[in-house]
N, CA, C, O and the ligand as a Tripos MOL2 file, in Angstrom:
@<TRIPOS>MOLECULE
protein
  297   295    75     0     0
PROTEIN
NO_CHARGES

@<TRIPOS>ATOM
      1 N          71.8250  -99.9360  -60.4030 N.3       1 MET1
      2 CA         71.9260 -100.7120  -61.6460 C.3       1 MET1
      3 C          72.9220 -100.0780  -62.6740 C.2       1 MET1
      4 O          72.6530  -98.9560  -63.1040 O.2       1 MET1
      5 N          73.8680 -100.6150  -63.0290 N.am      2 PRO2
      6 CA         74.5590 -100.0650  -64.3990 C.3       2 PRO2
      7 C          73.5700  -99.9120  -65.5170 C.2       2 PRO2
      8 O          72.5560 -100.6060  -65.5980 O.2       2 PRO2
      9 N          73.9250  -98.9090  -66.4410 N.am      3 GLU3
     10 CA         73.1000  -98.7360  -67.6400 C.3       3 GLU3
     11 C          73.6120 -100.0130  -68.3550 C.2       3 GLU3
     12 O          74.6420 -100.6550  -68.1460 O.2       3 GLU3
     13 N          72.6100 -100.2100  -69.2600 N.am      4 GLN4
     14 CA         72.6630 -101.2880  -70.2740 C.3       4 GLN4
     15 C          73.7490 -100.7140  -71.5020 C.2       4 GLN4
     16 O          73.4170  -99.8380  -72.3010 O.2       4 GLN4
     17 N          74.9530 -101.3030  -71.4940 N.am      5 ILE5
     18 CA         76.0340 -100.7040  -72.4920 C.3       5 ILE5
     19 C          76.0710 -101.5630  -73.8170 C.2       5 ILE5
     20 O          76.5050 -102.7150  -73.8250 O.2       5 ILE5
     21 N          75.5990 -100.9370  -74.8990 N.am      6 PRO6
     22 CA         75.5430 -101.7380  -76.0090 C.3       6 PRO6
     23 C          76.8250 -102.7190  -76.2090 C.2       6 PRO6
     24 O          77.9130 -102.2680  -75.8520 O.2       6 PRO6
     25 N          76.7740 -103.9750  -76.7310 N.am      7 PRO7
     26 CA         77.8860 -104.8760  -76.4740 C.3       7 PRO7
     27 C          78.9490 -104.3520  -77.7000 C.2       7 PRO7
     28 O          80.0990 -104.6970  -77.4260 O.2       7 PRO7
     29 N          78.8700 -103.7720  -78.6970 N.am      8 TYR8
     30 CA         79.7990 -103.3190  -79.5780 C.3       8 TYR8
     31 C          79.7680 -101.7690  -79.6840 C.2       8 TYR8
     32 O          78.9470 -101.2590  -80.4460 O.2       8 TYR8
     33 N          80.5320 -101.0670  -79.0330 N.am      9 SER9
     34 CA         80.6650  -99.6890  -79.1340 C.3       9 SER9
     35 C          81.7310  -99.1930  -78.4320 C.2       9 SER9
     36 O          82.5050  -99.9410  -77.8340 O.2       9 SER9
     37 N          81.8570  -97.8770  -78.4500 N.am     10 ALA10
     38 CA         83.0920  -97.1150  -78.1980 C.3      10 ALA10
     39 C          82.5590  -96.8190  -76.7590 C.2      10 ALA10
     40 O          81.3540  -96.6030  -76.6290 O.2      10 ALA10
     41 N          83.4300  -96.7930  -75.6080 N.am     11 GLN11
     42 CA         82.8720  -96.4110  -74.3560 C.3      11 GLN11
     43 C          84.3460  -95.9380  -73.7320 C.2      11 GLN11
     44 O          85.4800  -96.1460  -74.1650 O.2      11 GLN11
     45 N          83.9080  -95.2460  -72.5880 N.am     12 ALA12
     46 CA         85.1790  -94.7090  -71.9400 C.3      12 ALA12
     47 C          85.7220  -95.2690  -70.7760 C.2      12 ALA12
     48 O          85.0370  -95.5160  -69.7830 O.2      12 ALA12
     49 N          87.0100  -95.4950  -70.8640 N.am     13 CYS13
     50 CA         87.6270  -96.1740  -69.5540 C.3      13 CYS13
     51 C          87.4200  -95.5660  -68.2750 C.2      13 CYS13
     52 O          87.7080  -94.3930  -68.0360 O.2      13 CYS13
     53 N          86.8410  -96.4940  -67.3210 N.am     14 PRO14
     54 CA         86.5920  -95.8960  -65.8840 C.3      14 PRO14
     55 C          87.4890  -95.3910  -65.3060 C.2      14 PRO14
     56 O          87.3380  -94.5070  -64.4620 O.2      14 PRO14
     57 N          88.9080  -96.0130  -65.7700 N.am     15 ARG15
     58 CA         90.1400  -95.5940  -64.8810 C.3      15 ARG15
     59 C          90.8880  -94.3370  -65.5560 C.2      15 ARG15
     60 O          91.4000  -93.5070  -64.8050 O.2      15 ARG15
     61 N          90.9570  -94.1940  -66.7950 N.am     16 CYS16
     62 CA         91.8450  -93.2190  -67.3420 C.3      16 CYS16
     63 C          90.9480  -92.1480  -68.2400 C.2      16 CYS16
     64 O          91.4480  -91.0770  -68.5860 O.2      16 CYS16
     65 N          89.7210  -92.4770  -68.5600 N.am     17 HIS17
     66 CA         88.6270  -91.7340  -69.2260 C.3      17 HIS17
     67 C          89.0100  -91.5660  -70.5470 C.2      17 HIS17
     68 O          88.5660  -90.6240  -71.2040 O.2      17 HIS17
     69 N          89.8910  -92.4870  -71.0700 N.am     18 GLN18
     70 CA         90.0440  -92.6010  -72.6610 C.3      18 GLN18
     71 C          88.9590  -93.4270  -73.2180 C.2      18 GLN18
     72 O          88.4280  -94.3260  -72.5650 O.2      18 GLN18
     73 N          88.6260  -93.1180  -74.4390 N.am     19 SER19
     74 CA         87.6860  -94.0220  -75.1290 C.3      19 SER19
     75 C          88.2470  -95.1580  -75.7780 C.2      19 SER19
     76 O          89.3780  -95.0060  -76.2390 O.2      19 SER19
     77 N          87.7310  -96.1930  -75.9010 N.am     20 PHE20
     78 CA         88.3240  -97.4780  -76.4820 C.3      20 PHE20
     79 C          86.9760  -98.1160  -76.8710 C.2      20 PHE20
     80 O          85.8520  -97.8790  -76.4290 O.2      20 PHE20
     81 N          87.4040  -99.0340  -77.8630 N.am     21 ALA21
     82 CA         86.0900 -100.0960  -78.2710 C.3      21 ALA21
     83 C          86.2440 -101.3040  -77.5240 C.2      21 ALA21
     84 O          87.2730 -101.9670  -77.3930 O.2      21 ALA21
     85 N          84.9540 -101.5470  -76.9820 N.am     22 CYS22
     86 CA         84.7760 -102.8010  -76.2690 C.3      22 CYS22
     87 C          84.0680 -103.7760  -77.3380 C.2      22 CYS22
     88 O          82.9900 -103.4380  -77.8270 O.2      22 CYS22
     89 N          84.6760 -104.9710  -77.6890 N.am     23 LYS23
     90 CA         84.0800 -105.9020  -78.6570 C.3      23 LYS23
     91 C          83.5690 -107.2050  -77.9150 C.2      23 LYS23
     92 O          83.8210 -108.2890  -78.4410 O.2      23 LYS23
     93 N          82.9120 -107.1640  -76.8020 N.am     24 ALA24
     94 CA         82.6180 -108.3540  -76.2710 C.3      24 ALA24
     95 C          81.9590 -109.3120  -76.9780 C.2      24 ALA24
     96 O          82.1470 -110.5050  -76.7420 O.2      24 ALA24
     97 N          81.1060 -108.8770  -77.9320 N.am     25 THR25
     98 CA         80.3770 -109.7250  -78.9280 C.3      25 THR25
     99 C          81.3080 -110.3100  -79.8440 C.2      25 THR25
    100 O          80.9870 -111.3720  -80.3770 O.2      25 THR25
    101 N          82.5590 -109.7130  -80.1450 N.am     26 HIS26
    102 CA         83.4710 -110.2400  -81.0350 C.3      26 HIS26
    103 C          84.6240 -110.6760  -80.3680 C.2      26 HIS26
    104 O          85.6580 -110.1300  -80.7530 O.2      26 HIS26
    105 N          84.7390 -111.5220  -79.4600 N.am     27 ILE27
    106 CA         85.7730 -111.7700  -78.3310 C.3      27 ILE27
    107 C          87.1600 -111.6550  -78.8480 C.2      27 ILE27
    108 O          88.1130 -111.0750  -78.3290 O.2      27 ILE27
    109 N          87.0970 -112.3300  -79.9950 N.am     28 GLY28
    110 CA         88.5560 -112.6610  -80.6480 C.3      28 GLY28
    111 C          89.3510 -111.4230  -81.1050 C.2      28 GLY28
    112 O          90.5780 -111.4390  -81.2090 O.2      28 GLY28
    113 N          88.5790 -110.3440  -81.3730 N.am     29 THR29
    114 CA         88.9460 -109.0040  -81.7570 C.3      29 THR29
    115 C          89.1640 -107.9500  -80.5440 C.2      29 THR29
    116 O          89.8950 -106.9630  -80.6340 O.2      29 THR29
    117 N          88.4970 -108.2720  -79.5210 N.am     30 CYS30
    118 CA         88.3960 -107.1700  -78.5050 C.3      30 CYS30
    119 C          89.9310 -107.2850  -78.0090 C.2      30 CYS30
    120 O          90.6430 -108.2890  -78.0140 O.2      30 CYS30
    121 N          90.2180 -106.0770  -77.6110 N.am     31 GLN31
    122 CA         91.4950 -105.8510  -77.0390 C.3      31 GLN31
    123 C          91.7360 -106.4190  -75.5240 C.2      31 GLN31
    124 O          92.8490 -106.3900  -74.9970 O.2      31 GLN31
    125 N          90.6960 -106.8810  -74.9540 N.am     32 CYS32
    126 CA         91.0090 -107.4740  -73.7810 C.3      32 CYS32
    127 C          91.5800 -109.0870  -74.1130 C.2      32 CYS32
    128 O          92.0980 -109.8560  -73.3030 O.2      32 CYS32
    129 N          91.3440 -109.2900  -75.3590 N.am     33 MET33
    130 CA         92.2490 -110.5740  -75.7820 C.3      33 MET33
    131 C          93.6910 -110.3970  -75.7120 C.2      33 MET33
    132 O          94.3550 -111.3950  -75.4330 O.2      33 MET33
    133 N          94.3000 -109.2630  -75.9250 N.am     34 ALA34
    134 CA         95.5050 -108.9060  -76.1630 C.3      34 ALA34
    135 C          96.3220 -109.1200  -75.1720 C.2      34 ALA34
    136 O          97.5440 -109.1470  -75.3240 O.2      34 ALA34
    137 N          95.7130 -109.2990  -74.0210 N.am     35 ILE35
    138 CA         96.4010 -109.3410  -72.6050 C.3      35 ILE35
    139 C          96.0810 -110.6060  -72.0410 C.2      35 ILE35
    140 O          94.8920 -110.9150  -72.1160 O.2      35 ILE35
    141 N          96.9460 -111.5120  -71.4280 N.am     36 SER36
    142 CA         96.5600 -112.8690  -70.9220 C.3      36 SER36
    143 C          96.3770 -112.4040  -69.1620 C.2      36 SER36
    144 O          97.2620 -112.0380  -68.3880 O.2      36 SER36
    145 N          95.1320 -112.5530  -68.9510 N.am     37 LEU37
    146 CA         94.8450 -112.3990  -67.3840 C.3      37 LEU37
    147 C          94.4670 -113.7540  -66.8490 C.2      37 LEU37
    148 O          93.6810 -114.4310  -67.5120 O.2      37 LEU37
    149 N          94.9630 -114.2340  -65.6750 N.am     38 SER38
    150 CA         94.5830 -115.1470  -64.9370 C.3      38 SER38
    151 C          93.1230 -115.0360  -64.5860 C.2      38 SER38
    152 O          92.5470 -113.9860  -64.8680 O.2      38 SER38
    153 N          92.5010 -115.9660  -64.0270 N.am     39 LYS39
    154 CA         91.2340 -116.1310  -63.4820 C.3      39 LYS39
    155 C          91.1850 -115.1100  -62.2290 C.2      39 LYS39
    156 O          90.2220 -114.3550  -62.0920 O.2      39 LYS39
    157 N          92.2320 -115.1230  -61.3510 N.am     40 GLU40
    158 CA         92.6020 -114.3130  -60.1970 C.3      40 GLU40
    159 C          92.8210 -112.9360  -60.4720 C.2      40 GLU40
    160 O          92.4430 -112.0680  -59.6850 O.2      40 GLU40
    161 N          93.4980 -112.6390  -61.7020 N.am     41 GLN41
    162 CA         93.8230 -111.1850  -61.9930 C.3      41 GLN41
    163 C          92.7110 -110.7160  -62.8410 C.2      41 GLN41
    164 O          92.8170 -109.5200  -63.1100 O.2      41 GLN41
    165 N          91.7380 -111.2630  -63.3110 N.am     42 SER42
    166 CA         90.6000 -110.6470  -63.7790 C.3      42 SER42
    167 C          89.4930 -110.3920  -62.6720 C.2      42 SER42
    168 O          88.7720 -109.3940  -62.6500 O.2      42 SER42
    169 N          89.4620 -111.3150  -61.8610 N.am     43 ALA43
    170 CA         88.6360 -111.1900  -60.5750 C.3      43 ALA43
    171 C          88.9920 -109.8060  -59.7380 C.2      43 ALA43
    172 O          88.1800 -109.0270  -59.2390 O.2      43 ALA43
    173 N          90.3080 -109.7290  -59.7280 N.am     44 PHE44
    174 CA         90.8990 -108.5590  -59.1020 C.3      44 PHE44
    175 C          90.4640 -107.2180  -59.8360 C.2      44 PHE44
    176 O          90.1410 -106.2140  -59.2000 O.2      44 PHE44
    177 N          90.4780 -107.2700  -61.0520 N.am     45 ILE45
    178 CA         89.9180 -106.1150  -61.7460 C.3      45 ILE45
    179 C          88.3490 -105.8580  -61.7160 C.2      45 ILE45
    180 O          87.7810 -104.7710  -61.6130 O.2      45 ILE45
    181 N          87.8260 -107.0420  -61.8230 N.am     46 ASN46
    182 CA         86.3420 -106.8090  -61.6550 C.3      46 ASN46
    183 C          85.8730 -106.2900  -60.4410 C.2      46 ASN46
    184 O          84.8330 -105.6420  -60.3230 O.2      46 ASN46
    185 N          86.6820 -106.5940  -59.5040 N.am     47 GLN47
    186 CA         86.2910 -106.1080  -58.0420 C.3      47 GLN47
    187 C          86.2140 -104.6840  -57.8840 C.2      47 GLN47
    188 O          85.4610 -104.0800  -57.1200 O.2      47 GLN47
    189 N          87.3130 -104.0580  -58.9110 N.am     48 GLN48
    190 CA         87.2740 -102.5620  -58.7820 C.3      48 GLN48
    191 C          86.5710 -101.7960  -59.6940 C.2      48 GLN48
    192 O          86.3010 -100.6220  -59.4400 O.2      48 GLN48
    193 N          86.1830 -102.4340  -60.9270 N.am     49 TYR49
    194 CA         85.5460 -101.9030  -62.0300 C.3      49 TYR49
    195 C          84.4930 -102.6380  -62.4710 C.2      49 TYR49
    196 O          84.6050 -103.8560  -62.6110 O.2      49 TYR49
    197 N          83.2540 -101.9250  -62.7620 N.am     50 ALA50
    198 CA         82.2440 -102.9070  -63.2570 C.3      50 ALA50
    199 C          82.1960 -103.1840  -64.6140 C.2      50 ALA50
    200 O          81.6350 -104.1500  -65.1310 O.2      50 ALA50
    201 N          82.9040 -102.1540  -65.2590 N.am     51 THR51
    202 CA         82.8600 -102.2920  -66.9840 C.3      51 THR51
    203 C          84.3470 -102.6740  -67.2270 C.2      51 THR51
    204 O          85.2720 -102.7940  -66.4240 O.2      51 THR51
    205 N          84.2880 -102.8600  -68.8400 N.am     52 CYS52
    206 CA         85.7290 -103.0190  -69.5370 C.3      52 CYS52
    207 C          86.7700 -101.8410  -69.0930 C.2      52 CYS52
    208 O          86.3610 -100.7050  -68.8520 O.2      52 CYS52
    209 N          87.9890 -102.1610  -69.0140 N.am     53 LEU53
    210 CA         88.9770 -101.0680  -69.1510 C.3      53 LEU53
    211 C          89.6250 -101.0740  -70.5630 C.2      53 LEU53
    212 O          89.4940 -102.0380  -71.3180 O.2      53 LEU53
    213 N          90.2580 -100.0710  -70.8570 N.am     54 CYS54
    214 CA         91.2110 -100.0010  -71.9510 C.3      54 CYS54
    215 C          92.4190 -100.9790  -71.6560 C.2      54 CYS54
    216 O          92.5360 -101.5500  -70.5720 O.2      54 CYS54
    217 N          93.2260 -101.1150  -72.6090 N.am     55 ILE55
    218 CA         94.3110 -102.1030  -72.9100 C.3      55 ILE55
    219 C          95.4390 -101.6260  -71.9400 C.2      55 ILE55
    220 O          96.1020 -102.4320  -71.2880 O.2      55 ILE55
    221 N          95.6230 -100.2710  -71.8780 N.am     56 SER56
    222 CA         96.6490  -99.8630  -70.9260 C.3      56 SER56
    223 C          96.5730  -99.9760  -69.4840 C.2      56 SER56
    224 O          97.5430 -100.1390  -68.7430 O.2      56 SER56
    225 N          95.1410  -99.8620  -69.0710 N.am     57 CYS57
    226 CA         94.9350  -99.8950  -67.8410 C.3      57 CYS57
    227 C          94.7870 -101.3940  -67.3150 C.2      57 CYS57
    228 O          94.8930 -101.6990  -66.1270 O.2      57 CYS57
    229 N          94.5060 -102.3660  -68.4380 N.am     58 LEU58
    230 CA         94.2890 -103.7350  -67.8870 C.3      58 LEU58
    231 C          96.0470 -104.2390  -67.6350 C.2      58 LEU58
    232 O          96.4510 -105.0890  -66.8410 O.2      58 LEU58
    233 N          96.7910 -103.4730  -68.5100 N.am     59 HIS59
    234 CA         98.3140 -103.8800  -68.0510 C.3      59 HIS59
    235 C          98.8540 -103.2280  -66.8020 C.2      59 HIS59
    236 O          99.7020 -103.7520  -66.0800 O.2      59 HIS59
    237 N          98.2760 -101.9900  -66.5880 N.am     60 ASP60
    238 CA         98.6250 -101.5030  -65.2750 C.3      60 ASP60
    239 C          97.9870 -102.3030  -63.9320 C.2      60 ASP60
    240 O          98.6350 -102.6460  -62.9440 O.2      60 ASP60
    241 N          96.5980 -102.5000  -64.1510 N.am     61 LEU61
    242 CA         96.0380 -103.1660  -63.1580 C.3      61 LEU61
    243 C          96.6460 -104.6940  -62.9330 C.2      61 LEU61
    244 O          96.5500 -105.1860  -61.8080 O.2      61 LEU61
    245 N          97.1860 -105.3390  -63.8570 N.am     62 ARG62
    246 CA         97.7300 -106.6370  -63.8740 C.3      62 ARG62
    247 C          99.1260 -106.4530  -63.0360 C.2      62 ARG62
    248 O          99.4530 -107.1600  -62.0830 O.2      62 ARG62
    249 N          99.7600 -105.5410  -63.4890 N.am     63 GLN63
    250 CA        101.1850 -105.1060  -62.8040 C.3      63 GLN63
    251 C         100.7880 -104.6760  -61.3150 C.2      63 GLN63
    252 O         101.7140 -104.7640  -60.5080 O.2      63 GLN63
    253 N          99.7220 -104.2860  -60.8860 N.am     64 GLU64
    254 CA         99.2880 -103.9330  -59.4420 C.3      64 GLU64
    255 C          99.0460 -105.2420  -58.7220 C.2      64 GLU64
    256 O          99.3370 -105.4950  -57.5520 O.2      64 GLU64
    257 N          98.4740 -106.0210  -59.5940 N.am     65 TYR65
    258 CA         98.2190 -107.3650  -58.8340 C.3      65 TYR65
    259 C          99.1970 -108.1970  -58.4180 C.2      65 TYR65
    260 O          99.2490 -108.8550  -57.3790 O.2      65 TYR65
    261 N         100.1920 -108.0950  -59.5660 N.am     66 VAL66
    262 CA        101.5600 -108.8430  -59.3260 C.3      66 VAL66
    263 C         102.3020 -108.4550  -58.2390 C.2      66 VAL66
    264 O         102.9380 -109.2430  -57.5390 O.2      66 VAL66
    265 N         102.2310 -107.0190  -58.0400 N.am     67 GLN67
    266 CA        103.1980 -106.5290  -56.9420 C.3      67 GLN67
    267 C         102.3660 -106.7240  -55.5640 C.2      67 GLN67
    268 O         103.0520 -106.9720  -54.5730 O.2      67 GLN67
    269 N         101.0070 -106.6400  -55.4000 N.am     68 GLN68
    270 CA        100.2620 -107.0680  -54.3350 C.3      68 GLN68
    271 C         100.6480 -108.3580  -53.9070 C.2      68 GLN68
    272 O         101.0540 -108.5540  -52.7620 O.2      68 GLN68
    273 N         100.5200 -109.4910  -54.9860 N.am     69 GLU69
    274 CA        100.9810 -110.8720  -54.6090 C.3      69 GLU69
    275 C         102.0860 -111.0690  -53.9430 C.2      69 GLU69
    276 O         102.2180 -111.8640  -53.0120 O.2      69 GLU69
    277 N         103.1790 -110.1280  -54.5390 N.am     70 LEU70
    278 CA        104.7450 -110.2790  -54.1730 C.3      70 LEU70
    279 C         104.6630 -109.7650  -52.5920 C.2      70 LEU70
    280 O         105.2250 -110.3710  -51.6800 O.2      70 LEU70
    281 N         103.9610 -108.6850  -52.4270 N.am     71 ILE71
    282 CA        103.8080 -108.2930  -51.0580 C.3      71 ILE71
    283 C         103.3470 -109.3030  -49.9620 C.2      71 ILE71
    284 O         104.0660 -109.6380  -49.0210 O.2      71 ILE71
    285 N         101.8850 -109.8230  -50.2070 N.am     72 SER72
    286 CA        101.5460 -110.8440  -49.4240 C.3      72 SER72
    287 C         102.3640 -112.1680  -49.1360 C.2      72 SER72
    288 O         102.3590 -112.8890  -48.1390 O.2      72 SER72
    289 N         103.1080 -112.2670  -50.3950 N.am     73 ILE73
    290 CA        103.8850 -113.6290  -49.9840 C.3      73 ILE73
    291 C         104.8770 -113.5690  -48.9510 C.2      73 ILE73
    292 O         105.0340 -114.4170  -48.0740 O.2      73 ILE73
    293 N         105.5420 -112.5060  -49.1090 N.am     74 LYS74
    294 CA        106.5950 -112.3370  -48.2000 C.3      74 LYS74
    295 C         106.1970 -112.4510  -46.7660 C.2      74 LYS74
    296 O         107.0410 -112.3200  -45.8800 O.2      74 LYS74
    297 ZN         92.1800  -96.7640  -69.2990 Zn       75 ZN75
@<TRIPOS>BOND
     1     1     2 1
     2     2     3 1
     3     3     4 2
     4     3     5 am
     5     5     6 1
     6     6     7 1
     7     7     8 2
     8     7     9 am
     9     9    10 1
    10    10    11 1
    11    11    12 2
    12    11    13 am
    13    13    14 1
    14    14    15 1
    15    15    16 2
    16    15    17 am
    17    17    18 1
    18    18    19 1
    19    19    20 2
    20    19    21 am
    21    21    22 1
    22    22    23 1
    23    23    24 2
    24    23    25 am
    25    25    26 1
    26    26    27 1
    27    27    28 2
    28    27    29 am
    29    29    30 1
    30    30    31 1
    31    31    32 2
    32    31    33 am
    33    33    34 1
    34    34    35 1
    35    35    36 2
    36    35    37 am
    37    37    38 1
    38    38    39 1
    39    39    40 2
    40    39    41 am
    41    41    42 1
    42    42    43 1
    43    43    44 2
    44    43    45 am
    45    45    46 1
    46    46    47 1
    47    47    48 2
    48    47    49 am
    49    49    50 1
    50    50    51 1
    51    51    52 2
    52    51    53 am
    53    53    54 1
    54    54    55 1
    55    55    56 2
    56    55    57 am
    57    57    58 1
    58    58    59 1
    59    59    60 2
    60    59    61 am
    61    61    62 1
    62    62    63 1
    63    63    64 2
    64    63    65 am
    65    65    66 1
    66    66    67 1
    67    67    68 2
    68    67    69 am
    69    69    70 1
    70    70    71 1
    71    71    72 2
    72    71    73 am
    73    73    74 1
    74    74    75 1
    75    75    76 2
    76    75    77 am
    77    77    78 1
    78    78    79 1
    79    79    80 2
    80    79    81 am
    81    81    82 1
    82    82    83 1
    83    83    84 2
    84    83    85 am
    85    85    86 1
    86    86    87 1
    87    87    88 2
    88    87    89 am
    89    89    90 1
    90    90    91 1
    91    91    92 2
    92    91    93 am
    93    93    94 1
    94    94    95 1
    95    95    96 2
    96    95    97 am
    97    97    98 1
    98    98    99 1
    99    99   100 2
   100    99   101 am
   101   101   102 1
   102   102   103 1
   103   103   104 2
   104   103   105 am
   105   105   106 1
   106   106   107 1
   107   107   108 2
   108   107   109 am
   109   109   110 1
   110   110   111 1
   111   111   112 2
   112   111   113 am
   113   113   114 1
   114   114   115 1
   115   115   116 2
   116   115   117 am
   117   117   118 1
   118   118   119 1
   119   119   120 2
   120   119   121 am
   121   121   122 1
   122   122   123 1
   123   123   124 2
   124   123   125 am
   125   125   126 1
   126   126   127 1
   127   127   128 2
   128   127   129 am
   129   129   130 1
   130   130   131 1
   131   131   132 2
   132   131   133 am
   133   133   134 1
   134   134   135 1
   135   135   136 2
   136   135   137 am
   137   137   138 1
   138   138   139 1
   139   139   140 2
   140   139   141 am
   141   141   142 1
   142   142   143 1
   143   143   144 2
   144   143   145 am
   145   145   146 1
   146   146   147 1
   147   147   148 2
   148   147   149 am
   149   149   150 1
   150   150   151 1
   151   151   152 2
   152   151   153 am
   153   153   154 1
   154   154   155 1
   155   155   156 2
   156   155   157 am
   157   157   158 1
   158   158   159 1
   159   159   160 2
   160   159   161 am
   161   161   162 1
   162   162   163 1
   163   163   164 2
   164   163   165 am
   165   165   166 1
   166   166   167 1
   167   167   168 2
   168   167   169 am
   169   169   170 1
   170   170   171 1
   171   171   172 2
   172   171   173 am
   173   173   174 1
   174   174   175 1
   175   175   176 2
   176   175   177 am
   177   177   178 1
   178   178   179 1
   179   179   180 2
   180   179   181 am
   181   181   182 1
   182   182   183 1
   183   183   184 2
   184   183   185 am
   185   185   186 1
   186   186   187 1
   187   187   188 2
   188   187   189 am
   189   189   190 1
   190   190   191 1
   191   191   192 2
   192   191   193 am
   193   193   194 1
   194   194   195 1
   195   195   196 2
   196   195   197 am
   197   197   198 1
   198   198   199 1
   199   199   200 2
   200   199   201 am
   201   201   202 1
   202   202   203 1
   203   203   204 2
   204   203   205 am
   205   205   206 1
   206   206   207 1
   207   207   208 2
   208   207   209 am
   209   209   210 1
   210   210   211 1
   211   211   212 2
   212   211   213 am
   213   213   214 1
   214   214   215 1
   215   215   216 2
   216   215   217 am
   217   217   218 1
   218   218   219 1
   219   219   220 2
   220   219   221 am
   221   221   222 1
   222   222   223 1
   223   223   224 2
   224   223   225 am
   225   225   226 1
   226   226   227 1
   227   227   228 2
   228   227   229 am
   229   229   230 1
   230   230   231 1
   231   231   232 2
   232   231   233 am
   233   233   234 1
   234   234   235 1
   235   235   236 2
   236   235   237 am
   237   237   238 1
   238   238   239 1
   239   239   240 2
   240   239   241 am
   241   241   242 1
   242   242   243 1
   243   243   244 2
   244   243   245 am
   245   245   246 1
   246   246   247 1
   247   247   248 2
   248   247   249 am
   249   249   250 1
   250   250   251 1
   251   251   252 2
   252   251   253 am
   253   253   254 1
   254   254   255 1
   255   255   256 2
   256   255   257 am
   257   257   258 1
   258   258   259 1
   259   259   260 2
   260   259   261 am
   261   261   262 1
   262   262   263 1
   263   263   264 2
   264   263   265 am
   265   265   266 1
   266   266   267 1
   267   267   268 2
   268   267   269 am
   269   269   270 1
   270   270   271 1
   271   271   272 2
   272   271   273 am
   273   273   274 1
   274   274   275 1
   275   275   276 2
   276   275   277 am
   277   277   278 1
   278   278   279 1
   279   279   280 2
   280   279   281 am
   281   281   282 1
   282   282   283 1
   283   283   284 2
   284   283   285 am
   285   285   286 1
   286   286   287 1
   287   287   288 2
   288   287   289 am
   289   289   290 1
   290   290   291 1
   291   291   292 2
   292   291   293 am
   293   293   294 1
   294   294   295 1
   295   295   296 2
@<TRIPOS>SUBSTRUCTURE
     1 MET1         2 RESIDUE 1 A MET
     2 PRO2         6 RESIDUE 1 A PRO
     3 GLU3        10 RESIDUE 1 A GLU
     4 GLN4        14 RESIDUE 1 A GLN
     5 ILE5        18 RESIDUE 1 A ILE
     6 PRO6        22 RESIDUE 1 A PRO
     7 PRO7        26 RESIDUE 1 A PRO
     8 TYR8        30 RESIDUE 1 A TYR
     9 SER9        34 RESIDUE 1 A SER
    10 ALA10       38 RESIDUE 1 A ALA
    11 GLN11       42 RESIDUE 1 A GLN
    12 ALA12       46 RESIDUE 1 A ALA
    13 CYS13       50 RESIDUE 1 A CYS
    14 PRO14       54 RESIDUE 1 A PRO
    15 ARG15       58 RESIDUE 1 A ARG
    16 CYS16       62 RESIDUE 1 A CYS
    17 HIS17       66 RESIDUE 1 A HIS
    18 GLN18       70 RESIDUE 1 A GLN
    19 SER19       74 RESIDUE 1 A SER
    20 PHE20       78 RESIDUE 1 A PHE
    21 ALA21       82 RESIDUE 1 A ALA
    22 CYS22       86 RESIDUE 1 A CYS
    23 LYS23       90 RESIDUE 1 A LYS
    24 ALA24       94 RESIDUE 1 A ALA
    25 THR25       98 RESIDUE 1 A THR
    26 HIS26      102 RESIDUE 1 A HIS
    27 ILE27      106 RESIDUE 1 A ILE
    28 GLY28      110 RESIDUE 1 A GLY
    29 THR29      114 RESIDUE 1 A THR
    30 CYS30      118 RESIDUE 1 A CYS
    31 GLN31      122 RESIDUE 1 A GLN
    32 CYS32      126 RESIDUE 1 A CYS
    33 MET33      130 RESIDUE 1 A MET
    34 ALA34      134 RESIDUE 1 A ALA
    35 ILE35      138 RESIDUE 1 A ILE
    36 SER36      142 RESIDUE 1 A SER
    37 LEU37      146 RESIDUE 1 A LEU
    38 SER38      150 RESIDUE 1 A SER
    39 LYS39      154 RESIDUE 1 A LYS
    40 GLU40      158 RESIDUE 1 A GLU
    41 GLN41      162 RESIDUE 1 A GLN
    42 SER42      166 RESIDUE 1 A SER
    43 ALA43      170 RESIDUE 1 A ALA
    44 PHE44      174 RESIDUE 1 A PHE
    45 ILE45      178 RESIDUE 1 A ILE
    46 ASN46      182 RESIDUE 1 A ASN
    47 GLN47      186 RESIDUE 1 A GLN
    48 GLN48      190 RESIDUE 1 A GLN
    49 TYR49      194 RESIDUE 1 A TYR
    50 ALA50      198 RESIDUE 1 A ALA
    51 THR51      202 RESIDUE 1 A THR
    52 CYS52      206 RESIDUE 1 A CYS
    53 LEU53      210 RESIDUE 1 A LEU
    54 CYS54      214 RESIDUE 1 A CYS
    55 ILE55      218 RESIDUE 1 A ILE
    56 SER56      222 RESIDUE 1 A SER
    57 CYS57      226 RESIDUE 1 A CYS
    58 LEU58      230 RESIDUE 1 A LEU
    59 HIS59      234 RESIDUE 1 A HIS
    60 ASP60      238 RESIDUE 1 A ASP
    61 LEU61      242 RESIDUE 1 A LEU
    62 ARG62      246 RESIDUE 1 A ARG
    63 GLN63      250 RESIDUE 1 A GLN
    64 GLU64      254 RESIDUE 1 A GLU
    65 TYR65      258 RESIDUE 1 A TYR
    66 VAL66      262 RESIDUE 1 A VAL
    67 GLN67      266 RESIDUE 1 A GLN
    68 GLN68      270 RESIDUE 1 A GLN
    69 GLU69      274 RESIDUE 1 A GLU
    70 LEU70      278 RESIDUE 1 A LEU
    71 ILE71      282 RESIDUE 1 A ILE
    72 SER72      286 RESIDUE 1 A SER
    73 ILE73      290 RESIDUE 1 A ILE
    74 LYS74      294 RESIDUE 1 A LYS
    75 ZN75       297 GROUP 0 **** ****
């Protein structure tokens, strides 16, 4: 079971271990909102990481997803 994470707190990104502020209870100001992810893209990220990621890792993973998709299309 994952630990209960306070909804408004700094946490470490599980991918790059940088700390960032997750503002899930203030969704309009959370950095997750600064990047537009499709349902499929967020599912892809959720499969790999149980918690939020920092914005730069979200960008990286979105890029990874796009590349995988390109590979599977051909
Ligand atoms: Zn990160």
